[in-house]
C-alpha positions as CSV (number, residue, x, y, z in Angstrom):
1,M,-6.3,18.5,-27.3
2,T,-4.9,22.0,-27.1
3,A,-1.7,21.4,-25.1
4,H,1.4,19.5,-26.2
5,F,4.3,18.0,-24.4
6,I,7.1,20.6,-24.5
7,A,10.8,20.4,-23.6
8,A,13.3,23.1,-22.8
9,D,15.8,24.0,-25.5
10,D,18.5,23.8,-22.8
11,D,18.3,21.0,-20.3
12,F,19.5,23.3,-17.5
13,G,21.3,20.5,-15.5
14,G,18.3,18.2,-15.6
15,A,15.8,20.4,-13.8
16,P,14.4,23.0,-16.1
17,L,11.6,25.4,-15.4
18,L,8.8,26.0,-18.0
19,R,6.7,29.1,-18.0
20,G,3.6,30.3,-19.8
21,E,1.5,33.4,-19.4
22,V,-2.1,33.9,-20.4
23,T,-4.5,36.9,-20.2
24,L,-8.2,36.0,-19.7
25,E,-10.5,37.1,-22.4
26,P,-12.8,39.9,-21.4
27,G,-16.5,40.2,-21.7
28,H,-17.6,36.8,-20.4
29,G,-18.3,37.6,-16.8
30,A,-16.6,36.0,-13.7
31,V,-14.6,32.8,-13.8
32,T,-16.8,30.0,-12.5
33,R,-14.3,27.2,-12.8
34,A,-10.7,26.6,-13.8
35,T,-9.0,23.3,-14.1
36,L,-5.4,22.4,-14.8
37,K,-4.6,19.1,-16.5
38,L,-1.0,18.2,-15.7
39,S,1.5,15.5,-16.7
40,A,5.2,15.1,-17.6
41,L,7.8,12.9,-19.1
42,G,9.7,12.9,-15.8
43,V,8.1,14.4,-12.7
44,V,6.5,17.9,-12.5
45,E,5.4,20.4,-9.9
46,A,3.1,23.2,-11.0
47,W,2.3,26.8,-9.8
48,I,-0.6,29.0,-10.8
49,G,-0.2,32.7,-10.1
50,G,2.8,32.0,-7.8
51,E,0.9,29.4,-5.7
52,P,1.2,25.6,-5.8
53,A,-1.5,24.2,-8.1
54,S,-1.9,21.2,-5.7
55,A,-0.3,19.4,-2.8
56,D,0.6,16.4,-5.1
57,L,4.2,15.2,-5.3
58,L,6.2,13.3,-8.0
59,T,3.4,13.8,-10.6
60,P,2.6,11.8,-12.7
61,G,4.4,9.0,-11.0
62,W,5.6,5.9,-12.8
63,S,3.5,4.1,-15.4
64,S,4.3,1.9,-18.4
65,Y,5.3,4.9,-20.4
66,E,5.6,2.8,-23.6
67,W,1.8,2.7,-23.7
68,R,0.4,4.9,-20.9
69,V,1.3,8.3,-19.5
70,R,-1.0,9.4,-16.7
71,F,-2.3,12.9,-16.0
72,R,-4.0,14.6,-13.1
73,E,-6.6,17.3,-13.1
74,H,-6.7,20.0,-10.4
75,D,-9.3,22.6,-9.6
76,V,-7.4,25.9,-9.7
77,T,-10.4,28.3,-9.8
78,A,-9.1,30.3,-6.8
79,L,-5.7,30.8,-8.4
80,V,-6.4,32.3,-11.8
81,A,-6.3,36.1,-12.3
82,D,-6.7,38.4,-15.3
83,T,-3.2,37.6,-16.2
84,T,-2.1,34.2,-15.0
85,V,1.4,32.6,-15.1
86,I,1.6,28.8,-15.2
87,G,5.0,27.6,-14.0
88,L,6.3,24.0,-14.2
89,A,9.4,22.5,-12.6
90,L,10.7,19.3,-14.1
91,G,12.8,16.5,-12.6
92,N,14.1,13.2,-13.9
93,G,11.9,10.9,-11.9
94,W,11.4,7.4,-13.1
95,F,11.3,8.5,-16.8
96,R,14.9,9.6,-17.2
97,G,16.5,8.9,-13.8
98,R,18.4,5.8,-12.7
99,L,16.4,2.6,-12.5
100,G,17.7,-0.7,-11.3
101,W,21.0,-2.1,-10.2
102,D,23.0,-1.8,-13.4
103,G,23.1,2.0,-13.4
104,D,20.8,2.3,-16.3
105,R,19.3,5.7,-17.0
106,A,16.7,7.2,-19.3
107,L,15.0,3.9,-20.0
108,Y,12.0,5.6,-21.5
109,G,13.5,8.7,-23.1
110,D,16.4,11.1,-22.8
111,E,14.4,14.4,-22.8
112,L,12.2,15.8,-20.0
113,A,8.9,17.3,-21.1
114,G,6.0,19.0,-19.3
115,F,2.3,19.0,-20.2
116,A,-0.2,21.5,-18.8
117,E,-3.7,22.5,-20.0
118,L,-5.6,25.3,-18.2
119,R,-9.3,25.3,-19.0
120,V,-11.2,28.3,-17.7
121,T,-15.0,28.5,-17.8
122,F,-16.8,31.9,-17.4
123,A,-20.2,32.9,-16.2
124,D,-21.7,33.0,-19.7
125,G,-20.5,29.5,-20.4
126,Y,-17.6,30.5,-22.6
127,E,-14.5,28.3,-22.2
128,Q,-10.9,29.5,-22.7
129,V,-8.1,27.0,-23.0
130,F,-4.4,27.6,-22.7
131,G,-1.7,25.0,-22.7
132,T,1.9,24.1,-23.1
133,D,3.0,24.9,-26.7
134,A,6.0,26.3,-28.6
135,G,5.3,29.8,-27.2
136,W,6.4,28.9,-23.7
137,R,9.8,29.8,-22.3
138,S,12.3,27.7,-20.3
139,G,15.0,28.5,-17.7
140,P,17.2,27.3,-14.9
141,S,16.1,26.3,-11.5
142,A,17.8,26.2,-8.1
143,T,18.1,22.4,-8.5
144,T,21.5,21.4,-10.0
145,A,21.1,17.6,-9.9
146,N,18.2,15.2,-9.1
147,D,17.7,11.5,-9.1
148,L,15.4,9.2,-7.1
149,Y,18.3,7.0,-6.1
150,D,21.1,9.5,-5.7
151,G,19.3,12.5,-4.2
152,Q,18.9,16.2,-5.1
153,S,21.3,19.2,-5.0
154,I,19.8,22.6,-4.5
155,D,21.7,25.9,-4.7
156,A,19.7,28.6,-2.9
157,R,21.9,31.3,-4.6
158,R,20.0,30.5,-7.8
159,R,16.5,30.9,-6.3
160,D,14.3,33.7,-7.9
161,D,10.5,33.4,-7.7
162,A,10.2,36.3,-10.2
163,W,9.7,33.7,-13.0
164,L,6.2,33.0,-11.5
165,Q,5.1,36.7,-11.9
166,P,3.6,38.3,-15.0
167,G,6.0,40.1,-17.3
168,F,9.1,38.2,-16.3
169,A,11.8,37.9,-19.0
170,G,14.9,36.3,-17.6
171,S,18.1,37.0,-19.5
172,D,19.2,33.4,-19.2
173,W,15.8,32.0,-20.3
174,T,15.4,30.4,-23.7
175,G,12.7,28.7,-25.8
176,V,11.0,25.3,-25.8
177,H,10.1,22.8,-28.5
178,M,7.2,20.4,-28.8
179,V,7.8,16.7,-28.2
180,D,5.6,14.5,-30.4
181,G,4.2,11.1,-30.0
182,W,3.1,11.3,-26.3
183,T,-0.3,13.0,-26.1
184,D,-2.1,10.0,-27.5
185,R,-0.8,8.0,-24.5
186,L,-2.4,10.3,-21.9
187,E,-4.8,8.6,-19.5
188,P,-6.4,9.7,-16.2
189,H,-4.5,8.6,-13.1
190,I,-6.8,6.1,-11.5
191,G,-5.0,5.9,-8.1
192,P,-4.4,8.5,-5.4
193,P,-1.6,11.1,-5.6
194,V,1.6,11.0,-3.6
195,R,1.4,13.5,-0.7
196,R,3.2,14.6,2.4
197,H,1.8,12.5,5.2
198,E,3.4,13.7,8.4
199,D,6.5,15.3,9.9
200,V,8.9,13.5,12.2
201,A,11.3,15.4,14.4
202,P,14.8,14.1,15.4
203,V,15.1,12.2,18.6
204,R,18.9,12.4,18.9
205,V,21.9,14.2,17.5
206,W,25.4,13.0,18.3
207,Q,29.0,12.5,17.0
208,S,29.9,9.0,15.8
209,P,33.3,7.4,16.8
210,A,34.6,8.6,13.4
211,G,33.6,12.2,14.2
212,R,30.5,12.2,11.9
213,T,27.4,14.1,12.9
214,L,24.5,11.7,13.0
215,V,20.8,12.4,13.4
216,D,18.2,9.7,14.4
217,F,14.6,10.3,13.6
218,G,13.5,7.3,15.6
219,Q,11.5,5.7,12.8
220,N,12.5,4.1,9.5
221,L,10.5,6.1,7.0
222,V,10.3,7.3,3.4
223,G,10.6,10.9,2.2
224,W,13.2,13.5,2.8
225,V,14.5,16.0,5.3
226,R,13.3,19.6,5.3
227,V,16.1,21.9,6.4
228,R,15.9,25.5,7.8
229,V,19.3,27.0,8.0
230,R,21.3,30.3,7.9
231,G,25.0,30.3,7.1
232,E,27.7,31.8,5.0
233,R,26.9,32.2,1.4
234,G,28.2,29.2,-0.7
235,T,28.4,26.8,2.3
236,V,27.3,23.3,1.3
237,V,25.3,21.2,3.8
238,T,25.3,17.5,2.8
239,L,22.8,15.0,4.1
240,R,23.4,11.3,3.6
241,H,20.6,8.9,4.4
242,A,20.5,5.3,5.6
243,E,18.2,2.9,7.5
244,V,20.5,1.6,10.1
245,L,23.8,2.1,11.9
246,E,26.6,-0.4,11.8
247,H,29.5,-0.2,14.3
248,D,28.0,3.1,15.4
249,E,28.4,4.6,11.9
250,L,25.9,5.2,9.1
251,G,25.2,1.8,7.5
252,T,25.2,2.5,3.8
253,R,26.3,-0.8,2.3
254,P,22.6,-2.0,1.8
255,L,22.1,1.0,-0.5
256,R,24.5,-0.6,-3.0
257,S,25.1,2.1,-5.6
258,A,22.4,4.5,-4.5
259,A,24.0,7.7,-3.1
260,A,20.9,8.8,-1.2
261,T,22.6,12.1,-0.7
262,D,21.1,15.7,-0.8
263,R,23.3,18.7,-1.1
264,F,22.2,22.2,-0.2
265,T,24.2,25.3,-1.0
266,L,23.3,28.3,1.2
267,S,22.4,31.7,0.0
268,G,23.7,33.6,3.0
269,G,20.2,34.4,4.2
270,D,17.4,32.3,5.8
271,D,17.1,29.2,3.6
272,V,14.5,26.4,3.6
273,F,15.4,23.3,1.6
274,E,13.0,20.6,0.7
275,P,14.2,18.1,-2.0
276,T,10.9,17.2,-3.6
277,L,12.4,15.7,-6.7
278,T,13.7,12.6,-4.9
279,F,12.9,10.4,-1.9
280,H,14.9,8.3,0.5
281,G,14.3,5.3,2.8
282,F,16.0,6.2,6.1
283,R,16.0,6.5,9.8
284,Y,19.4,8.1,10.2
285,V,21.1,11.0,8.5
286,E,24.8,11.9,8.4
287,V,25.2,15.7,8.2
288,D,28.3,17.4,6.9
289,G,29.0,21.1,6.6
290,W,26.5,22.2,9.2
291,P,27.2,25.9,10.2
292,G,25.8,25.7,13.7
293,D,25.9,23.5,16.8
294,A,24.1,20.3,17.6
295,D,21.1,22.0,19.3
296,A,20.5,24.2,16.3
297,L,20.7,21.2,14.0
298,A,18.2,19.3,16.0
299,S,15.7,22.1,15.7
300,A,16.4,22.8,12.0
301,L,15.7,19.3,10.6
302,I,12.3,17.7,10.0
303,A,11.8,14.4,8.2
304,V,8.9,14.7,5.8
305,V,7.0,11.4,5.3
306,V,5.6,10.9,1.8
307,T,3.3,8.2,0.6
308,S,0.4,7.7,-1.7
309,D,-2.6,9.3,-0.2
310,L,-4.5,6.2,1.0
311,R,-7.4,6.2,3.5
312,R,-6.7,4.1,6.6
313,T,-9.4,1.5,7.0
314,G,-8.2,-1.3,9.3
315,H,-6.9,-1.3,12.9
316,L,-5.6,-3.9,15.4
317,E,-4.3,-3.7,18.9
318,T,-3.5,-6.5,21.4
319,S,-2.3,-7.1,24.9
320,D,1.1,-8.0,23.5
321,E,3.2,-4.9,22.8
322,Q,5.7,-6.8,20.6
323,L,2.8,-7.9,18.3
324,N,1.6,-4.3,18.3
325,Q,5.0,-3.2,17.2
326,L,5.0,-5.9,14.5
327,H,1.7,-4.5,13.2
328,R,3.0,-0.9,13.3
329,N,6.1,-2.0,11.4
330,T,3.8,-3.6,8.7
331,I,1.9,-0.3,8.4
332,W,5.1,1.8,8.1
333,G,6.6,-0.7,5.6
334,M,3.5,-0.5,3.5
335,R,3.3,3.3,3.7
336,G,6.9,3.6,2.6
337,N,6.6,1.2,-0.3
338,F,3.3,2.5,-1.6
339,V,4.8,5.6,-3.2
340,D,2.8,5.6,-6.4
341,V,4.0,2.0,-7.2
342,P,4.0,-0.9,-4.7
343,T,7.7,-1.4,-4.5
344,D,9.9,-4.0,-2.9
345,C,12.0,-1.5,-1.0
346,P,12.4,2.3,-0.9
347,Q,16.1,2.9,-0.3
348,R,18.6,1.0,-2.6
349,D,19.2,1.0,-6.3
350,E,16.1,-1.0,-7.0
351,R,12.7,0.3,-5.8
352,L,10.8,-1.8,-8.4
353,G,7.2,-3.0,-8.4
354,W,8.0,-6.6,-7.7
355,T,4.9,-8.7,-8.4
356,G,5.8,-11.4,-5.9
357,D,5.8,-9.0,-2.9
358,L,2.3,-7.8,-3.8
359,S,1.0,-11.4,-4.4
360,A,1.9,-12.1,-0.8
361,F,0.7,-8.8,0.7
362,A,-2.4,-7.8,-1.1
363,P,-4.9,-9.0,1.5
364,T,-3.1,-7.3,4.3
365,A,-2.9,-4.0,2.2
366,A,-6.6,-4.2,1.5
367,Y,-7.5,-4.4,5.2
368,L,-5.1,-1.7,6.4
369,Y,-6.0,0.9,3.7
370,D,-8.4,1.5,0.9
371,V,-6.1,0.4,-1.9
372,R,-8.8,-0.4,-4.5
373,D,-7.9,2.4,-7.0
374,F,-4.1,2.4,-6.1
375,L,-3.9,-1.3,-7.1
376,R,-6.4,-1.0,-10.0
377,D,-4.0,1.6,-11.5
378,W,-1.0,-0.8,-11.0
379,L,-2.9,-3.7,-12.5
380,R,-3.6,-1.6,-15.6
381,D,0.1,-1.4,-16.2
382,L,0.5,-5.1,-15.4
383,A,-2.0,-6.0,-18.1
384,L,-0.4,-3.7,-20.6
385,E,3.1,-5.2,-20.0
386,Q,1.6,-8.7,-20.2
387,Q,-0.1,-8.0,-23.5
388,H,3.1,-6.9,-25.0
389,A,5.1,-9.9,-23.7
390,G,3.0,-12.7,-25.2
391,G,0.8,-13.1,-22.1
392,V,3.7,-13.5,-19.7
393,V,3.4,-11.5,-16.5
394,P,6.6,-9.6,-15.8
395,I,8.4,-9.9,-12.5
396,V,8.2,-6.2,-11.9
397,V,5.5,-3.7,-12.9
398,P,6.2,-1.3,-14.7
399,D,8.6,-3.7,-16.3
400,A,11.9,-1.9,-16.2
401,V,13.7,-5.3,-16.0
402,K,13.1,-6.0,-19.6
403,Y,15.8,-3.4,-20.3
404,F,18.3,-4.8,-17.8
405,T,21.1,-7.3,-17.9
406,M,19.9,-9.8,-15.4
407,P,22.2,-11.0,-12.5
408,E,24.1,-14.3,-13.2
409,G,21.9,-17.3,-12.5
410,M,18.7,-15.3,-12.9
411,P,17.5,-15.4,-16.6
412,K,14.7,-13.2,-17.7
413,P,11.9,-15.5,-16.7
414,G,8.8,-16.7,-18.5
415,P,5.7,-17.5,-16.5
416,T,6.5,-17.7,-12.8
417,A,4.6,-18.9,-9.7
418,V,3.8,-16.4,-7.0
419,W,5.3,-13.5,-9.0
420,G,3.3,-14.0,-12.1
421,D,0.3,-15.0,-10.0
422,A,-0.1,-11.4,-9.0
423,A,-2.2,-11.0,-12.2
424,V,-4.7,-13.3,-10.5
425,W,-4.2,-13.1,-6.7
426,V,-4.2,-9.3,-6.5
427,P,-7.5,-8.6,-8.3
428,W,-9.0,-11.5,-6.3
429,A,-7.9,-10.0,-3.0
430,L,-9.5,-6.7,-4.1
431,W,-12.8,-8.4,-5.0
432,T,-12.8,-10.2,-1.7
433,A,-12.1,-7.0,0.3
434,Y,-14.4,-4.6,-1.6
435,G,-17.0,-6.7,-3.4
436,D,-16.6,-4.6,-6.5
437,R,-16.8,-6.5,-9.8
438,T,-15.0,-3.7,-11.6
439,V,-11.6,-5.0,-10.9
440,L,-12.5,-8.5,-12.0
441,A,-14.1,-7.2,-15.2
442,E,-11.0,-5.1,-16.0
443,Q,-8.6,-7.8,-15.3
444,L,-10.3,-11.1,-16.4
445,D,-8.5,-11.1,-19.7
446,S,-5.1,-10.7,-17.9
447,M,-6.0,-13.3,-15.3
448,A,-7.0,-15.8,-18.0
449,A,-3.9,-15.1,-20.1
450,H,-1.7,-15.9,-17.1
451,A,-3.5,-19.1,-16.4
452,R,-3.2,-20.1,-20.1
453,S,0.5,-19.3,-20.1
454,I,0.9,-21.7,-17.1
455,G,-1.1,-24.3,-19.0
456,G,1.4,-24.1,-21.9
457,M,4.2,-24.8,-19.5
458,L,2.9,-28.0,-18.0
459,A,4.5,-31.4,-18.5
460,P,2.3,-34.2,-20.0
461,S,1.8,-35.4,-16.4
462,G,0.2,-32.1,-15.5
463,V,2.8,-30.6,-13.2
464,W,4.8,-27.4,-13.8
465,D,8.3,-28.6,-13.8
466,S,10.0,-26.4,-16.4
467,G,11.2,-22.8,-16.7
468,F,12.8,-20.5,-14.2
469,Q,11.2,-20.2,-10.7
470,F,11.9,-18.1,-7.7
471,G,10.4,-20.9,-5.6
472,D,10.3,-20.2,-1.9
473,W,12.5,-17.1,-2.2
474,L,14.5,-16.1,0.8
475,D,14.1,-19.3,2.7
476,P,15.9,-18.5,5.9
477,D,18.1,-21.6,5.5
478,A,19.3,-20.4,2.1
479,P,22.8,-19.0,1.9
480,P,23.0,-15.2,2.0
481,D,24.4,-15.0,-1.5
482,N,21.8,-17.5,-3.0
483,P,18.3,-16.5,-1.8
484,G,16.6,-18.8,-4.2
485,K,18.1,-22.0,-2.8
486,S,15.2,-23.2,-0.7
487,K,14.2,-26.4,1.0
488,A,10.9,-26.5,-0.9
489,D,11.1,-28.0,-4.4
490,P,10.4,-25.0,-6.7
491,H,8.3,-27.1,-9.1
492,V,6.1,-28.4,-6.3
493,V,5.6,-24.8,-5.2
494,A,4.8,-23.8,-8.8
495,T,2.3,-26.6,-9.3
496,I,0.4,-25.9,-6.1
497,C,0.3,-22.2,-6.8
498,A,-0.8,-22.9,-10.4
499,Y,-3.7,-24.9,-9.0
500,R,-4.7,-21.9,-6.8
501,T,-4.5,-19.6,-9.8
502,A,-6.6,-21.8,-12.1
503,T,-9.2,-22.2,-9.3
504,I,-9.4,-18.4,-8.8
505,V,-9.7,-17.6,-12.5
506,A,-12.5,-20.1,-12.7
507,E,-14.3,-18.5,-9.8
508,A,-13.7,-15.0,-11.2
509,A,-15.2,-16.1,-14.5
510,E,-18.3,-17.4,-12.7
511,V,-18.7,-14.1,-10.8
512,L,-18.8,-12.3,-14.1
513,G,-21.1,-14.9,-15.8
514,E,-18.4,-16.2,-18.1
515,D,-17.6,-19.8,-18.9
516,A,-15.2,-21.2,-16.3
517,G,-14.9,-24.7,-17.8
518,E,-11.4,-24.2,-19.3
519,F,-10.0,-23.1,-15.9
520,R,-11.8,-25.8,-13.9
521,A,-10.3,-28.4,-16.3
522,L,-6.8,-26.8,-15.8
523,A,-7.2,-27.0,-12.1
524,A,-8.2,-30.6,-12.3
525,R,-5.2,-31.4,-14.5
526,L,-2.9,-29.8,-12.0
527,R,-4.4,-31.5,-9.1
528,A,-4.1,-34.9,-10.8
529,G,-0.5,-34.2,-11.7
530,F,0.3,-33.1,-8.2
531,E,-1.2,-36.3,-6.7
532,A,0.6,-38.5,-9.2
533,E,4.0,-36.9,-9.2
534,Y,4.5,-35.1,-5.9
535,L,2.3,-36.8,-3.3
536,D,3.3,-40.2,-1.9
537,D,1.3,-41.6,1.0
538,G,0.8,-38.2,2.6
539,V,4.3,-37.0,2.0
540,I,4.8,-34.1,-0.4
541,R,8.1,-34.0,-2.4
542,S,10.8,-32.1,-0.5
543,D,9.0,-32.6,2.8
544,A,9.4,-28.9,3.7
545,T,7.1,-26.6,5.6
546,T,6.3,-24.5,2.6
547,V,5.0,-27.3,0.4
548,Y,2.7,-28.6,3.2
549,T,1.5,-25.0,3.9
550,L,0.6,-24.3,0.3
551,A,-1.0,-27.6,-0.3
552,I,-3.3,-27.2,2.8
553,V,-4.3,-23.5,2.3
554,F,-4.7,-23.7,-1.5
555,G,-7.0,-26.8,-1.2
556,I,-5.2,-29.2,-3.5
557,L,-5.3,-32.0,-1.0
558,G,-8.1,-34.4,-0.2
559,E,-9.4,-34.6,3.4
560,R,-7.3,-37.5,4.5
561,D,-4.1,-36.1,3.0
562,R,-4.9,-32.7,4.3
563,A,-5.0,-34.0,7.9
564,A,-1.8,-35.8,7.4
565,A,-0.2,-32.7,5.9
566,G,-1.3,-30.7,8.9
567,R,0.3,-33.2,11.3
568,R,3.5,-33.3,9.3
569,L,3.6,-29.5,9.1
570,A,3.2,-29.2,12.9
571,E,6.0,-31.7,13.3
572,L,8.4,-29.7,11.1
573,V,7.5,-26.5,12.8
574,A,8.2,-28.0,16.2
575,A,11.5,-29.5,14.9
576,T,12.7,-25.9,14.1
577,G,12.0,-24.8,17.7
578,Y,9.1,-22.8,16.3
579,R,11.4,-20.6,14.2
580,V,10.3,-19.5,10.8
581,S,11.4,-21.9,8.1
582,T,9.5,-20.5,5.1
583,G,10.3,-18.0,2.4
584,F,8.2,-15.7,0.3
585,A,5.9,-18.4,-0.9
586,G,5.1,-20.1,2.4
587,T,5.4,-17.3,5.0
588,P,2.0,-15.5,4.2
589,F,0.1,-18.8,4.7
590,I,1.8,-21.0,7.3
591,L,-0.2,-19.8,10.3
592,D,-3.4,-20.4,8.4
593,A,-2.2,-23.9,7.5
594,L,-1.5,-24.7,11.1
595,A,-4.7,-23.2,12.5
596,A,-6.9,-24.8,9.8
597,T,-5.6,-28.3,10.6
598,G,-6.2,-28.0,14.3
599,H,-2.7,-26.7,15.3
600,H,-3.8,-23.4,16.6
601,G,-1.3,-23.4,19.5
602,D,1.6,-24.1,17.2
603,A,0.6,-21.2,15.1
604,Y,0.8,-18.9,18.1
605,R,4.1,-20.3,19.2
606,L,5.5,-19.6,15.7
607,L,4.1,-16.1,15.6
608,L,5.4,-15.2,19.1
609,Q,8.9,-16.6,18.7
610,T,11.6,-14.0,19.3
611,E,14.7,-16.0,18.3
612,C,15.9,-15.6,14.8
613,P,14.4,-16.3,12.3
614,S,11.0,-15.1,13.5
615,W,8.6,-12.2,13.0
616,L,9.5,-10.8,16.4
617,Y,13.3,-11.1,16.2
618,P,13.5,-7.8,14.3
619,I,11.4,-6.2,17.1
620,T,14.0,-7.3,19.7
621,M,16.6,-5.6,17.5
622,G,14.7,-2.3,17.4
623,A,13.1,-2.6,14.0
624,T,10.5,-0.1,13.1
625,T,9.6,-1.5,9.6
626,I,9.5,-5.1,8.2
627,W,12.9,-6.4,7.0
628,E,13.6,-8.1,3.7
629,R,15.5,-10.9,5.5
630,W,14.7,-12.4,8.8
631,D,18.3,-11.6,9.8
632,S,18.8,-8.4,7.8
633,M,20.7,-7.4,11.0
634,L,22.6,-10.1,12.8
635,P,22.4,-10.4,16.6
636,D,25.8,-8.7,17.0
637,G,24.5,-5.6,15.3
638,S,26.2,-6.1,12.0
639,I,24.4,-6.1,8.7
640,N,23.7,-9.3,6.8
641,P,26.6,-9.8,4.4
642,G,24.3,-10.6,1.4
643,E,24.1,-8.3,-1.5
644,M,20.4,-8.0,-1.0
645,T,19.6,-6.6,2.4
646,S,16.8,-4.2,3.0
647,F,15.3,-2.9,6.3
648,N,12.0,-1.9,4.7
649,H,10.3,-4.7,2.8
650,Y,6.6,-5.1,3.4
651,A,6.2,-8.7,2.1
652,L,6.9,-10.6,5.3
653,G,4.4,-8.3,7.0
654,A,1.7,-10.4,5.2
655,V,1.4,-12.2,8.6
656,A,-0.8,-9.3,9.6
657,D,-3.6,-10.7,7.5
658,W,-3.7,-13.8,9.8
659,M,-3.6,-11.4,12.8
660,H,-6.6,-9.5,11.5
661,R,-8.6,-12.6,10.9
662,R,-7.6,-14.9,13.8
663,I,-6.6,-12.4,16.6
664,G,-8.9,-9.5,15.6
665,G,-11.5,-11.9,14.4
666,I,-12.7,-10.1,11.3
667,A,-13.0,-11.9,7.9
668,P,-15.4,-11.7,5.0
669,L,-17.9,-14.4,4.5
670,E,-19.0,-12.7,1.2
671,P,-16.9,-10.3,-0.9
672,G,-17.1,-6.8,0.4
673,Y,-18.2,-7.9,3.9
674,R,-21.9,-8.0,3.2
675,R,-21.7,-11.1,5.4
676,I,-19.0,-11.1,8.0
677,L,-17.3,-13.8,10.0
678,I,-16.4,-12.7,13.5
679,A,-14.3,-15.4,15.0
680,P,-11.5,-14.3,17.3
681,Q,-9.2,-17.2,18.4
682,P,-7.3,-16.2,21.6
683,G,-4.0,-17.9,22.2
684,G,-0.4,-17.3,23.0
685,G,-1.1,-15.7,26.3
686,L,-3.0,-12.8,24.8
687,T,-5.6,-11.4,27.2
688,W,-7.4,-8.9,24.9
689,A,-7.6,-7.5,21.4
690,R,-9.4,-4.7,19.6
691,A,-9.9,-4.7,15.8
692,S,-12.0,-2.6,13.4
693,L,-12.5,-2.3,9.7
694,D,-14.2,0.3,7.6
695,T,-16.2,-1.6,5.0
696,G,-18.5,-0.3,2.2
697,F,-21.4,-0.7,4.7
698,G,-19.8,0.9,7.7
699,T,-17.4,-0.1,10.5
700,V,-17.2,-3.6,11.9
701,A,-15.5,-3.7,15.3
702,V,-14.5,-6.4,17.7
703,H,-13.2,-6.1,21.3
704,W,-12.6,-9.3,23.3
705,E,-11.1,-9.9,26.7
706,L,-10.1,-13.0,28.6
707,D,-10.8,-13.2,32.3
708,G,-9.2,-16.5,33.2
709,A,-10.9,-18.9,30.9
710,D,-13.9,-16.7,30.4
711,L,-14.1,-14.9,27.1
712,R,-16.1,-11.7,26.8
713,A,-16.7,-10.0,23.4
714,E,-18.3,-6.9,22.2
715,V,-18.9,-6.7,18.4
716,S,-20.4,-4.0,16.2
717,V,-22.0,-5.0,13.0
718,P,-22.7,-2.3,10.4
719,A,-26.1,-1.7,8.8
720,G,-27.0,-3.7,5.8
721,T,-24.9,-6.7,6.8
722,E,-25.1,-9.7,9.1
723,A,-22.3,-11.6,10.9
724,V,-21.7,-15.1,12.0
725,L,-20.3,-14.9,15.5
726,R,-18.0,-17.8,16.2
727,L,-16.6,-17.8,19.7
728,P,-14.5,-20.7,21.1
729,G,-16.5,-23.4,22.7
730,R,-19.9,-22.0,21.6
731,D,-22.2,-22.6,18.7
732,D,-22.2,-20.3,15.7
733,E,-24.7,-17.4,16.1
734,V,-26.0,-15.2,13.3
735,V,-26.3,-11.6,14.5
736,S,-27.8,-8.6,12.7
737,A,-26.6,-5.0,12.5
738,G,-25.9,-3.4,15.9
739,I,-23.8,-3.8,19.0
740,H,-23.7,-7.2,20.6
741,T,-22.1,-8.3,23.9
742,R,-21.4,-11.9,24.6
């Protein structure tokens, strides 16, 4: 490899510029192709000939740097000239910036470095290669501070684009040095890049009771604010971001220590600021130092939404506008948390790739967007972290937590249910959605290692009753300061989840033609242990909604006990007044458990509840994303007093999976939707629904309407597939490709 990682001899306030200049070799004819391979220790933006090399942001994202540094390759044929300048701007990113709630920095290294390799092919086939090496130069940028949690400071007085032009020799520029030990970790980035997705204009600008200038963008989103401004040279405009208001002021307490503040110093001319070395989760911005009036402010600010560049595949709309808002909130929550890594939340001093959140949400994600490569990339890091931790799946990926001091009462865990199960449940969700064996083949060793780590934790009786467990995390009845104190016995939850995991690993092995006997035996051992230790005449230990839910959906019960569990679950749900009583473990599955045991009406009553805790309560409070807690905001408009309160957590939006299958009526009968189940189940007063999904074979679509008791449905089945049409009160019907009206 020609190029090397290089670092500036002067750190220049944590945002150095790197510059190299190359003259194309003559006599080889026209340039037919030029590519730029790009990476960094930190994050990097690149320019070729004064133009951006791509629209990508936050390159190369966040990977398990200890073993894997990703690169991207861009076609820059149109940008090269006889003399070409390559410019790189570096930022701290995940590599050297703050990570986690302890204020830790530089977990992976204390020196930023850039990597660029320009490969130019000429008409006669000759190839010229130029890359980062000791001959490059480094200098200061207009960025004076940058951090993903705390924001970015930009001083427009320091801007000078001359560094991107041939022949530049800045007086304050200095040399670079090569950083060894990293090029052998370079790997292609499997997933999509982070890009600007859309712009959102302010809907309101006003003065708070304390005299603060506040701006509302009308949507909780992830990205930053682009500012166009003219004012006196040296004036500092400060933007502080938050998701909510509290007592009519900016509600910053949920951010914990994250400053989420951008500072822009004006040049005295026409300035445009866009802080691309950070991102924020916000709906509201508090502006200080603005040189004009409110009208000028409203027209000068634009929120730029950033997310990984995923293709939308699934849609759902119903006759109930609150359900539609819930679905939109799920989409916005996913979009804001799928910024290179599937994070828990995008705003506070955390933003980590929690495995439990994705265990719950993967089927929903795989319907809404094409996440195959995005999650394959993440699973690659999961497997690497697991390999270097004795087979134990970490609770976050990449595993920054292994460097943290854990909060009191939360030891660094070994194998965990739901969280660790992401190693198995996520690839299985991708196989189910896309029918591509690649992800199973890539992850089978990881899946098997997790199942074996569980097997090593079991008691002689066959149950998983040892080690730390999150259990039914964020049970709504748990105290705000103790989210792990759930009604459901954590060891019952762990044992049932382990049964599901062992069963899936066995099925994955069979798909790949491998021996599944070890995992079938593990599943049988877990089932026998569960029946002996936790099941007593139809009653499951702790007698809580989540244990019945998981036992029903994960198939650990015999038919008689399953029916009894369904009846008991319906009784418990009714006893709550059809309010949510499940946490992270039970919530994604409770509606399925009710519907599958004949309690379809109860499932709809639970879904459509608007009193807290419920899926629709946040809608009544104006939510535009999914909340972390059912009551992240209390009915009086105050923020939940717990230390852990986010207004953008996608996990509880996993209910959308049930909505897609039961309301929209679209589910796979075979992985990848080669055979499709079309089975809408109207209820809850809904009078119509429309759903569609782009599969590998084409688009499947369903539109149903109720006219009194009469159900009319139109379905579209893509070529190369067939569908089983299952409408209420009618026999199943197998239909071929085409449009069918019933």
